[in-house]
DSSP file (Angstrom, degrees, kcal/mol; ACC not computed):
  #  RESIDUE AA STRUCTURE BP1 BP2  ACC     N-H-->O    O-->H-N    N-H-->O    O-->H-N    TCO  KAPPA ALPHA  PHI   PSI    X-CA   Y-CA   Z-CA
    1    1 A M              0   0    0      0, 0.0    68,-2.0     0, 0.0     2,-0.4   0.000 360.0 360.0 360.0 136.6  -67.0  -57.1  -88.5
    2    2 A T  E     -A   68   0A   0     66,-0.2     2,-0.3     2,-0.0    66,-0.2  -0.964 360.0-178.3-122.9 141.1  -68.7  -57.8  -91.8
    3    3 A A  E     -A   67   0A   0     64,-2.0    64,-2.2    -2,-0.4     2,-0.4  -0.975   4.9-167.5-133.7 149.9  -71.6  -55.9  -93.4
    4    4 A R  E     -A   66   0A   0     -2,-0.3     2,-0.5    62,-0.2    62,-0.2  -1.000  12.9-161.1-142.2 139.4  -73.4  -56.7  -96.6
    5    5 A R  E     -A   65   0A   0     60,-2.1    60,-1.5    -2,-0.4     3,-0.3  -0.981  24.8-169.7-116.1 118.7  -75.9  -54.8  -98.8
    6    6 A T  E     +     0   0A   0     -2,-0.5    58,-0.1     1,-0.2    57,-0.0  -0.672  51.9  21.5-111.0 164.2  -77.8  -57.0 -101.1
    7    7 A A  E     +     0   0A   0     -2,-0.2    -1,-0.2     1,-0.2    57,-0.1   0.839  67.6 157.5  55.3  44.8  -80.1  -56.6 -104.1
    8    8 A V  E     -A   63   0A   0     55,-1.7    55,-3.2    -3,-0.3    -1,-0.2  -0.887  39.7-129.7 -95.6 119.4  -79.1  -53.1 -105.1
    9    9 A P  E     -A   62   0A   0      0, 0.0     2,-2.5     0, 0.0    53,-0.2  -0.386  24.4-107.8 -67.7 148.4  -79.9  -52.5 -108.8
   10   10 A A  S    S+     0   0    0     51,-2.5     2,-0.4    40,-0.1    52,-0.1  -0.496  73.9 133.7 -76.2  76.7  -77.2  -51.1 -110.9
   11   11 A D    >   -     0   0    0     -2,-2.5     3,-2.7     1,-0.1     4,-0.3  -0.997  64.3-128.2-131.0 131.1  -78.8  -47.7 -111.2
   12   12 A A  G >  S+     0   0    0     -2,-0.4     3,-1.7     1,-0.3     4,-0.3   0.794 107.2  65.4 -52.7 -31.8  -76.9  -44.5 -110.6
   13   13 A A  G >  S+     0   0    0      1,-0.3     3,-0.6     2,-0.2     4,-0.4   0.731  91.8  64.8 -63.6 -21.2  -79.4  -43.3 -108.0
   14   14 A Q  G <> S+     0   0    0     -3,-2.7     4,-2.3     1,-0.2    -1,-0.3   0.589  77.8  84.8 -78.7 -10.1  -78.4  -46.2 -105.8
   15   15 A L  H <> S+     0   0    0     -3,-1.7     4,-2.7    -4,-0.3    -1,-0.2   0.888  87.6  52.8 -60.4 -38.2  -74.9  -44.8 -105.4
   16   16 A T  H <> S+     0   0    0     -3,-0.6     4,-2.1    -4,-0.3    -1,-0.2   0.882 108.2  51.2 -65.1 -36.0  -76.1  -42.6 -102.5
   17   17 A V  H  > S+     0   0    0     -4,-0.4     4,-2.2     2,-0.2    -2,-0.2   0.928 112.4  45.9 -64.3 -45.2  -77.5  -45.7 -100.8
   18   18 A L  H  X S+     0   0    0     -4,-2.3     4,-2.4     2,-0.2    -2,-0.2   0.883 111.0  52.3 -67.1 -38.4  -74.2  -47.5 -101.1
   19   19 A N  H  X S+     0   0    0     -4,-2.7     4,-2.6     2,-0.2    -1,-0.2   0.894 109.5  49.4 -65.1 -38.5  -72.2  -44.5  -99.9
   20   20 A Q  H  X S+     0   0    0     -4,-2.1     4,-2.6     2,-0.2    -2,-0.2   0.924 110.4  50.8 -64.1 -43.5  -74.4  -44.2  -96.8
   21   21 A F  H  X S+     0   0    0     -4,-2.2     4,-2.1     1,-0.2    -2,-0.2   0.909 111.7  48.3 -56.6 -44.9  -73.9  -48.0  -96.2
   22   22 A L  H  X S+     0   0    0     -4,-2.4     4,-2.7     2,-0.2    -2,-0.2   0.908 111.0  49.4 -65.0 -43.8  -70.2  -47.4  -96.5
   23   23 A R  H  X S+     0   0    0     -4,-2.6     4,-2.4     2,-0.2    -2,-0.2   0.899 110.6  50.5 -63.5 -40.7  -70.2  -44.5  -94.1
   24   24 A E  H  X S+     0   0    0     -4,-2.6     4,-2.2     2,-0.2    -1,-0.2   0.906 111.7  47.9 -64.4 -40.7  -72.2  -46.4  -91.6
   25   25 A F  H  X S+     0   0    0     -4,-2.1     4,-2.0    -5,-0.2    -2,-0.2   0.941 110.5  51.9 -62.5 -47.0  -69.7  -49.3  -91.8
   26   26 A G  H  <>S+     0   0    0     -4,-2.7     5,-3.0     1,-0.2     4,-0.2   0.891 111.0  47.4 -57.9 -41.6  -66.8  -46.9  -91.5
   27   27 A S  H ><5S+     0   0    0     -4,-2.4     3,-1.0     3,-0.2    -1,-0.2   0.911 110.3  52.5 -65.7 -42.4  -68.3  -45.3  -88.4
   28   28 A A  H 3<5S+     0   0    0     -4,-2.2    -2,-0.2     1,-0.2    -1,-0.2   0.812 116.7  38.3 -65.2 -30.8  -69.0  -48.8  -86.8
   29   29 A V  T 3<5S-     0   0    0     -4,-2.0    -1,-0.2    -5,-0.1    -2,-0.2   0.219 115.0-111.2-108.6  15.2  -65.4  -50.0  -87.3
   30   30 A A  T < 5 +     0   0    0     -3,-1.0     2,-0.3    -4,-0.2    -3,-0.2   0.868  54.5 164.2  62.9  44.1  -63.7  -46.7  -86.5
   31   31 A L      < -     0   0    0     -5,-3.0    -1,-0.2    -6,-0.1     2,-0.1  -0.679  36.1-121.1 -84.0 146.7  -62.3  -45.7  -89.9
   32   32 A D     >  -     0   0    0     -2,-0.3     4,-2.4     1,-0.1     3,-0.3  -0.402  28.8-100.1 -83.5 169.4  -61.3  -42.1  -90.2
   33   33 A A  H  > S+     0   0    0      1,-0.2     4,-2.5     2,-0.2     5,-0.1   0.846 121.6  53.1 -58.9 -38.0  -62.8  -39.8  -92.8
   34   34 A A  H  > S+     0   0    0      2,-0.2     4,-2.0     1,-0.2    -1,-0.2   0.901 109.5  48.7 -66.1 -40.2  -59.9  -40.1  -95.2
   35   35 A Q  H  > S+     0   0    0     -3,-0.3     4,-1.8     2,-0.2    -2,-0.2   0.931 113.1  46.7 -65.1 -45.0  -60.1  -43.9  -95.2
   36   36 A V  H  X S+     0   0    0     -4,-2.4     4,-2.4     1,-0.2    -2,-0.2   0.910 110.0  55.1 -62.0 -41.2  -63.8  -43.8  -95.8
   37   37 A G  H  X S+     0   0    0     -4,-2.5     4,-2.2    -5,-0.2    -1,-0.2   0.873 104.7  53.1 -60.1 -38.9  -63.3  -41.3  -98.6
   38   38 A T  H  X S+     0   0    0     -4,-2.0     4,-2.1     1,-0.2    -1,-0.2   0.935 111.6  44.9 -61.1 -46.9  -60.9  -43.6 -100.3
   39   39 A F  H  X S+     0   0    0     -4,-1.8     4,-2.8     1,-0.2    -2,-0.2   0.847 110.1  55.6 -68.6 -33.0  -63.4  -46.4 -100.3
   40   40 A E  H  X S+     0   0    0     -4,-2.4     4,-2.5     2,-0.2    -1,-0.2   0.928 109.4  46.6 -62.8 -44.5  -66.2  -44.1 -101.4
   41   41 A L  H  X S+     0   0    0     -4,-2.2     4,-2.2     2,-0.2    -2,-0.2   0.924 114.4  46.8 -64.0 -44.5  -64.2  -43.0 -104.5
   42   42 A V  H  X S+     0   0    0     -4,-2.1     4,-2.4     2,-0.2     5,-0.2   0.926 112.8  49.6 -63.1 -45.1  -63.3  -46.6 -105.3
   43   43 A L  H  X S+     0   0    0     -4,-2.8     4,-3.1     1,-0.2     5,-0.3   0.909 109.7  51.8 -61.5 -42.3  -66.9  -47.8 -104.9
   44   44 A E  H  X S+     0   0    0     -4,-2.5     4,-2.5     1,-0.2     5,-0.3   0.929 110.3  48.5 -60.4 -45.3  -68.1  -45.0 -107.1
   45   45 A E  H  X S+     0   0    0     -4,-2.2     4,-1.5     2,-0.2    -2,-0.2   0.940 117.6  40.0 -61.1 -47.7  -65.7  -45.9 -109.9
   46   46 A I  H  X S+     0   0    0     -4,-2.4     4,-1.9     2,-0.2    -2,-0.2   0.940 117.3  47.7 -69.5 -47.2  -66.6  -49.6 -109.8
   47   47 A F  H  X S+     0   0    0     -4,-3.1     4,-2.6    -5,-0.2    -2,-0.2   0.921 111.9  49.3 -61.7 -45.0  -70.3  -49.2 -109.3
   48   48 A M  H  X S+     0   0    0     -4,-2.5     4,-2.7    -5,-0.3     5,-0.2   0.830 107.1  55.9 -68.0 -30.1  -70.6  -46.6 -112.1
   49   49 A N  H  X S+     0   0    0     -4,-1.5     4,-2.7    -5,-0.3     5,-0.5   0.910 109.5  46.9 -63.4 -40.9  -68.7  -48.8 -114.5
   50   50 A I  H  X S+     0   0    0     -4,-1.9     4,-2.0     3,-0.2    -2,-0.2   0.932 113.4  49.0 -64.7 -44.6  -71.3  -51.5 -113.8
   51   51 A V  H  < S+     0   0    0     -4,-2.6    -2,-0.2     1,-0.2    -1,-0.2   0.928 121.1  34.2 -59.3 -46.8  -74.1  -49.0 -114.3
   52   52 A M  H  < S+     0   0    0     -4,-2.7    -2,-0.2    -5,-0.1    -1,-0.2   0.805 137.8  13.3 -83.0 -30.2  -72.7  -47.7 -117.6
   53   53 A H  H  < S+     0   0    0     -4,-2.7    -3,-0.2    -5,-0.2    -2,-0.2   0.505 106.0  78.6-126.2  -6.6  -71.2  -50.8 -119.1
   54   54 A G  S  < S+     0   0    0     -4,-2.0     2,-0.3    -5,-0.5    -4,-0.1   0.126  77.8  75.9-102.0  22.7  -72.3  -53.9 -117.2
   55   55 A S        -     0   0    0     27,-0.2     5,-0.1    -4,-0.1    27,-0.1  -0.930  63.6-135.6-131.8 157.7  -75.8  -54.6 -118.5
   56   56 A Q    >   -     0   0    0     -2,-0.3     3,-2.2     1,-0.1    -2,-0.0  -0.740  52.1 -74.9-100.8 156.2  -77.4  -56.0 -121.6
   57   57 A P  T 3  S+     0   0    0      0, 0.0    -1,-0.1     0, 0.0     3,-0.1  -0.238 120.4  16.7 -52.2 131.7  -80.4  -54.3 -123.2
   58   58 A G  T 3  S+     0   0    0      1,-0.2     2,-0.3    -3,-0.1    -3,-0.0   0.483 112.1  87.2  85.4   2.9  -83.5  -54.9 -121.2
   59   59 A S    <   -     0   0    0     -3,-2.2    -1,-0.2     2,-0.0    23,-0.0  -0.979  55.5-157.1-136.3 150.4  -81.7  -56.0 -118.0
   60   60 A T        -     0   0    0     -2,-0.3    -5,-0.1    -5,-0.1   -49,-0.1  -0.982  26.2-128.2-123.4 118.2  -80.3  -54.3 -114.9
   61   61 A P        -     0   0    0      0, 0.0   -51,-2.5     0, 0.0     2,-0.5  -0.223  16.4-127.0 -61.5 154.4  -77.6  -56.1 -113.0
   62   62 A V  E     -A    9   0A   0    -53,-0.2    19,-1.1   -52,-0.1     2,-0.4  -0.896  25.3-155.5-101.6 134.0  -77.9  -56.6 -109.3
   63   63 A V  E     -AB   8  80A   0    -55,-3.2   -55,-1.7    -2,-0.5     2,-0.4  -0.910   9.0-166.6-116.1 136.3  -74.9  -55.5 -107.3
   64   64 A E  E     - B   0  79A   0     15,-2.4    15,-2.7    -2,-0.4     2,-0.5  -0.973   3.9-162.8-118.2 137.2  -73.8  -56.6 -103.8
   65   65 A V  E     -AB   5  78A   0    -60,-1.5   -60,-2.1    -2,-0.4     2,-0.4  -0.984   7.1-172.8-120.1 125.5  -71.2  -54.8 -101.8
   66   66 A S  E     -AB   4  77A   0     11,-2.7    11,-2.7    -2,-0.5     2,-0.4  -0.939   2.0-167.4-116.9 140.5  -69.5  -56.5  -98.9
   67   67 A L  E     -AB   3  76A   0    -64,-2.2   -64,-2.0    -2,-0.4     2,-0.4  -0.984   5.0-178.1-127.3 138.1  -67.2  -54.9  -96.4
   68   68 A Q  E     -AB   2  75A   0      7,-2.4     7,-2.7    -2,-0.4     2,-0.6  -0.992  13.1-153.4-139.0 131.2  -64.9  -56.6  -93.9
   69   69 A R  E     + B   0  74A   0    -68,-2.0     5,-0.2    -2,-0.4     2,-0.2  -0.905  15.8 180.0-103.1 124.0  -62.6  -55.0  -91.4
   70   70 A A        -     0   0    0      3,-3.1     3,-0.2    -2,-0.6    -2,-0.0  -0.545  49.0 -87.5-105.6-179.6  -59.6  -57.0  -90.3
   71   71 A V  S    S+     0   0    0      1,-0.2     3,-0.0    -2,-0.2    -1,-0.0   0.912 123.4  14.5 -57.7 -44.9  -57.0  -55.8  -87.7
   72   72 A E  S    S+     0   0    0     63,-0.0    64,-3.2     1,-0.0     2,-0.3   0.283 126.5  34.9-117.6   9.8  -54.9  -54.1  -90.3
   73   73 A S  E     - C   0 135A   0     62,-0.3    -3,-3.1    -3,-0.2     2,-0.4  -0.974  57.3-135.7-156.0 167.2  -57.0  -53.8  -93.4
   74   74 A V  E     -BC  69 134A   0     60,-2.1    60,-2.4    -2,-0.3     2,-0.4  -0.995  19.0-159.4-127.1 136.9  -60.4  -53.4  -94.9
   75   75 A T  E     -BC  68 133A   0     -7,-2.7    -7,-2.4    -2,-0.4     2,-0.5  -0.968   3.6-167.8-117.8 133.0  -61.7  -55.5  -97.8
   76   76 A M  E     -BC  67 132A   0     56,-3.1    56,-2.9    -2,-0.4     2,-0.5  -0.980   2.9-166.2-118.2 130.1  -64.5  -54.4 -100.1
   77   77 A I  E     -BC  66 131A   0    -11,-2.7   -11,-2.7    -2,-0.5     2,-0.5  -0.972   1.0-168.5-117.9 126.0  -66.1  -56.9 -102.5
   78   78 A V  E     +BC  65 130A   0     52,-2.6    52,-2.6    -2,-0.5     2,-0.4  -0.967  11.7 179.8-115.0 121.5  -68.3  -55.7 -105.3
   79   79 A E  E     +BC  64 129A   0    -15,-2.7   -15,-2.4    -2,-0.5     2,-0.3  -0.917   4.5 176.1-121.3 146.5  -70.3  -58.4 -107.1
   80   80 A D  E     -BC  63 128A   0     48,-1.8    48,-2.7    -2,-0.4   -17,-0.2  -0.987  32.4-137.4-146.2 156.9  -72.7  -58.2 -110.0
   81   81 A D        +     0   0    0    -19,-1.1     3,-0.1    -2,-0.3   -18,-0.1   0.031  66.7 116.2-102.5  26.2  -74.7  -60.6 -112.1
   82   82 A G  S    S-     0   0    0      1,-0.2   -27,-0.2   -20,-0.2    46,-0.1  -0.124  79.7 -53.4 -79.1-175.9  -74.0  -58.8 -115.4
   83   83 A P  S    S-     0   0    0      0, 0.0    -1,-0.2     0, 0.0     2,-0.1  -0.221  74.4 -84.5 -58.2 149.7  -72.1  -60.2 -118.3
   84   84 A Q        +     0   0    0     -3,-0.1     2,-0.3    43,-0.0    39,-0.1  -0.351  62.0 158.5 -60.4 129.5  -68.6  -61.5 -117.6
   85   85 A F        -     0   0    0     -3,-0.1     3,-0.1    -2,-0.1    -3,-0.1  -0.884  30.3-157.7-157.4 123.5  -66.1  -58.8 -117.6
   86   86 A D    >   -     0   0    0     -2,-0.3     3,-1.8     1,-0.1     4,-0.3  -0.873   5.3-169.3-100.9 103.0  -62.7  -58.6 -115.9
   87   87 A P  G >  S+     0   0    0      0, 0.0     3,-1.1     0, 0.0    -1,-0.1   0.738  84.4  66.4 -65.8 -19.6  -61.8  -54.9 -115.6
   88   88 A L  G 3  S+     0   0    0      1,-0.2    -2,-0.0    -3,-0.1    31,-0.0   0.607  86.8  69.7 -76.5  -9.6  -58.2  -55.8 -114.6
   89   89 A S  G <  S+     0   0    0     -3,-1.8    -1,-0.2     2,-0.1    -3,-0.0   0.618  76.4 103.7 -80.3 -12.1  -57.7  -57.2 -118.2
   90   90 A L  S <  S-     0   0    0     -3,-1.1    16,-0.0    -4,-0.3     0, 0.0  -0.457  81.6-112.4 -68.9 139.8  -57.8  -53.6 -119.5
   91   91 A P        -     0   0    0      0, 0.0    -1,-0.1     0, 0.0    -2,-0.1  -0.444  39.1 -99.6 -68.6 147.0  -54.4  -52.2 -120.4
   92   92 A P        -     0   0    0      0, 0.0    15,-0.1     0, 0.0     2,-0.1  -0.391  42.5-109.1 -65.3 144.7  -53.3  -49.3 -118.2
   93   93 A P        -     0   0    0      0, 0.0     2,-1.4     0, 0.0     3,-0.1  -0.375  26.0-112.0 -71.4 153.7  -53.8  -45.9 -119.7
   94   94 A D    >   +     0   0    0      1,-0.2     3,-1.2     4,-0.1     9,-0.0  -0.721  36.9 179.3 -85.8  94.1  -50.9  -43.9 -120.9
   95   95 A V  T 3  S+     0   0    0     -2,-1.4    -1,-0.2     1,-0.2     7,-0.1   0.546  75.9  62.8 -76.4  -5.4  -51.0  -41.1 -118.3
   96   96 A T  T 3  S+     0   0    0     -3,-0.1    -1,-0.2     2,-0.1     3,-0.1   0.615  84.3  95.7 -90.8 -13.2  -48.0  -39.5 -119.8
   97   97 A A  S <  S-     0   0    0     -3,-1.2     5,-0.1     1,-0.1     2,-0.0  -0.357  86.8 -98.6 -73.7 156.2  -49.7  -38.9 -123.1
   98   98 A S    >>  -     0   0    0      1,-0.1     4,-0.9    -2,-0.1     3,-0.9  -0.317  35.2-108.1 -67.9 159.1  -51.3  -35.5 -123.9
   99   99 A L  G >4 S+     0   0    0      1,-0.3     3,-0.6     2,-0.2    -1,-0.1   0.871 120.3  55.6 -57.7 -37.4  -55.0  -35.3 -123.4
  100  100 A A  G 34 S+     0   0    0      1,-0.2    -1,-0.3     3,-0.0    -3,-0.0   0.797 110.4  45.5 -65.7 -28.2  -55.6  -35.1 -127.1
  101  101 A D  G <4 S+     0   0    0     -3,-0.9    -1,-0.2     2,-0.1    -2,-0.2   0.536  92.2  99.0 -94.6  -7.3  -53.7  -38.4 -127.6
  102  102 A R  S << S-     0   0    0     -4,-0.9     2,-0.2    -3,-0.6    -7,-0.0  -0.536  72.9-122.9 -82.1 145.3  -55.3  -40.4 -124.8
  103  103 A R        -     0   0    0     -2,-0.2     2,-0.2     2,-0.1    -2,-0.1  -0.540  36.2 -98.9 -79.8 154.7  -58.1  -42.8 -125.5
  104  104 A V  S    S+     0   0    0     -2,-0.2    -1,-0.1     2,-0.1     2,-0.0  -0.519  84.2  11.3 -74.7 138.0  -61.3  -42.2 -123.6
  105  105 A G  S    S+     0   0    0     -2,-0.2    -2,-0.1     1,-0.1     0, 0.0  -0.100  72.5  95.4  90.3 172.5  -61.9  -44.3 -120.5
  106  106 A G     >  +     0   0    0    -13,-0.1     4,-1.4   -14,-0.0     5,-0.1   0.231  60.1 101.6  91.6 -13.4  -59.8  -46.6 -118.4
  107  107 A L  H  > S+     0   0    0      2,-0.2     4,-2.7     1,-0.2     5,-0.2   0.831  74.3  60.3 -74.8 -29.7  -58.8  -44.1 -115.8
  108  108 A G  H  > S+     0   0    0      2,-0.2     4,-2.5     1,-0.2    -1,-0.2   0.940 108.1  42.5 -62.5 -48.4  -61.3  -45.4 -113.2
  109  109 A V  H  > S+     0   0    0      2,-0.2     4,-2.6     1,-0.2    -1,-0.2   0.892 113.9  53.5 -65.3 -39.2  -59.8  -48.9 -113.0
  110  110 A F  H  X S+     0   0    0     -4,-1.4     4,-1.7     2,-0.2    -2,-0.2   0.923 109.8  48.1 -58.5 -45.4  -56.3  -47.3 -113.1
  111  111 A L  H  X S+     0   0    0     -4,-2.7     4,-2.0     2,-0.2    -2,-0.2   0.926 110.8  50.3 -61.8 -46.8  -57.3  -45.2 -110.1
  112  112 A V  H  X S+     0   0    0     -4,-2.5     4,-2.1     1,-0.2    -2,-0.2   0.927 109.6  50.9 -58.5 -46.7  -58.7  -48.1 -108.2
  113  113 A R  H  < S+     0   0    0     -4,-2.6    -1,-0.2     1,-0.2    -2,-0.2   0.856 113.7  45.4 -60.9 -34.6  -55.6  -50.2 -108.7
  114  114 A N  H  < S+     0   0    0     -4,-1.7    -1,-0.2    -5,-0.2    -2,-0.2   0.766 114.2  47.0 -81.9 -25.1  -53.4  -47.3 -107.4
  115  115 A M  H  < S+     0   0    0     -4,-2.0     2,-0.2    -3,-0.2    -2,-0.2   0.770 107.3  62.2 -86.5 -27.0  -55.6  -46.5 -104.4
  116  116 A M  S  < S-     0   0    0     -4,-2.1    18,-0.2    -5,-0.2     3,-0.1  -0.659  72.4-140.5 -99.2 155.1  -56.0  -50.1 -103.2
  117  117 A D  S    S+     0   0    0     16,-2.2     2,-0.4     1,-0.3    17,-0.2   0.858  89.9  16.8 -81.4 -37.1  -53.2  -52.5 -102.1
  118  118 A T  E     +D  133   0A   0     15,-1.8    15,-2.4     2,-0.0     2,-0.4  -1.000  62.4 178.8-136.7 141.1  -54.7  -55.5 -103.7
  119  119 A V  E     +D  132   0A   0     -2,-0.4     2,-0.3    13,-0.2    13,-0.2  -0.975  10.5 172.7-139.8 123.6  -57.3  -55.9 -106.4
  120  120 A T  E     -D  131   0A   0     11,-2.5    11,-2.7    -2,-0.4     2,-0.4  -0.956  16.0-152.1-132.3 152.3  -58.4  -59.2 -107.8
  121  121 A Y  E     +D  130   0A   0     -2,-0.3     2,-0.3     9,-0.2     9,-0.2  -0.947  17.4 167.4-122.1 143.4  -61.2  -60.4 -110.2
  122  122 A A  E     -D  129   0A   0      7,-2.0     7,-2.5    -2,-0.4     2,-0.6  -0.985  31.4-136.3-147.5 152.2  -63.0  -63.7 -110.3
  123  123 A R  E     +D  128   0A   0     -2,-0.3     2,-0.5     5,-0.2     5,-0.2  -0.952  34.7 176.3-107.2 112.7  -66.1  -65.0 -112.1
  124  124 A I  E >   -D  127   0A   0      3,-2.5     3,-1.3    -2,-0.6    -2,-0.1  -0.974  60.8 -21.0-127.1 122.3  -67.9  -67.1 -109.5
  125  125 A A  T 3  S-     0   0    0     -2,-0.5    -1,-0.1     1,-0.3     3,-0.1   0.868 128.0 -47.5  50.2  45.5  -71.3  -68.8 -110.0
  126  126 A G  T 3  S+     0   0    0      1,-0.2     2,-0.4    -3,-0.1    -1,-0.3   0.664 117.8 110.1  75.4  16.8  -72.2  -66.5 -112.8
  127  127 A R  E <   - D   0 124A   0     -3,-1.3    -3,-2.5   -46,-0.1     2,-0.4  -0.961  67.3-126.7-126.9 142.7  -71.2  -63.4 -111.0
  128  128 A N  E     -CD  80 123A   0    -48,-2.7   -48,-1.8    -2,-0.4     2,-0.5  -0.708  29.2-167.1 -78.9 134.7  -68.4  -60.9 -111.5
  129  129 A Q  E     -CD  79 122A   0     -7,-2.5    -7,-2.0    -2,-0.4     2,-0.6  -0.969  11.3-174.6-131.0 119.2  -66.5  -60.4 -108.2
  130  130 A L  E     -CD  78 121A   0    -52,-2.6   -52,-2.6    -2,-0.5     2,-0.5  -0.958   9.2-165.9-112.0 117.7  -64.0  -57.6 -107.7
  131  131 A R  E     -CD  77 120A   0    -11,-2.7   -11,-2.5    -2,-0.6     2,-0.4  -0.913   8.3-179.5-109.5 123.8  -62.1  -57.9 -104.3
  132  132 A M  E     -CD  76 119A   0    -56,-2.9   -56,-3.1    -2,-0.5     2,-0.4  -0.985   2.8-173.4-128.7 129.5  -60.2  -54.8 -103.2
  133  133 A S  E     -CD  75 118A   0    -15,-2.4   -16,-2.2    -2,-0.4   -15,-1.8  -0.935   5.9-169.3-125.6 147.7  -58.2  -54.5 -100.0
  134  134 A K  E     -C   74   0A   0    -60,-2.4   -60,-2.1    -2,-0.4     2,-0.2  -0.993  20.7-131.8-135.8 126.6  -56.4  -51.6  -98.3
  135  135 A R  E     -C   73   0A   0     -2,-0.4     2,-0.4   -62,-0.2   -62,-0.3  -0.518  26.2-129.8 -71.7 144.0  -54.0  -51.8  -95.4
  136  136 A L        -     0   0    0    -64,-3.2    -1,-0.0    -2,-0.2  -105,-0.0  -0.777  18.7-120.3 -97.6 140.6  -54.8  -49.3  -92.7
  137  137 A G              0   0    0     -2,-0.4    -1,-0.1     1,-0.1     0, 0.0  -0.169 360.0 360.0 -70.5 170.4  -52.1  -47.0  -91.3
  138  138 A P              0   0    0      0, 0.0    -1,-0.1     0, 0.0    -2,-0.0   0.512 360.0 360.0 -65.2 360.0  -51.1  -47.1  -87.6
């Protein structure tokens, strides 16, 4: 089953709309609450990065979220028409450093990479595309 939400502006108020979309998808494809919760957290991290960092002055990117359930996995694709940016190009944060010595930012992408089984980035037809998949347990 595939579901898609189109033309959502990159505005923090839209996160509740996307989370509802995600919960409805999870219910339709029989995901348990923990699985839906994982995708909600990942979606929040990626979407809020687009909201806070993915626009140029005077413009608001449009974000599309696609979800697909396969037999043993779920794939979420987040696309936006903001400036080209590959979040996977960021160096991983030093999580062993003290809080005082850590640089600000970078933990969201680190979290996404650790929660998902595969995460890939591509720039396709002027859009950023982040594809994230998670295998489902038995």
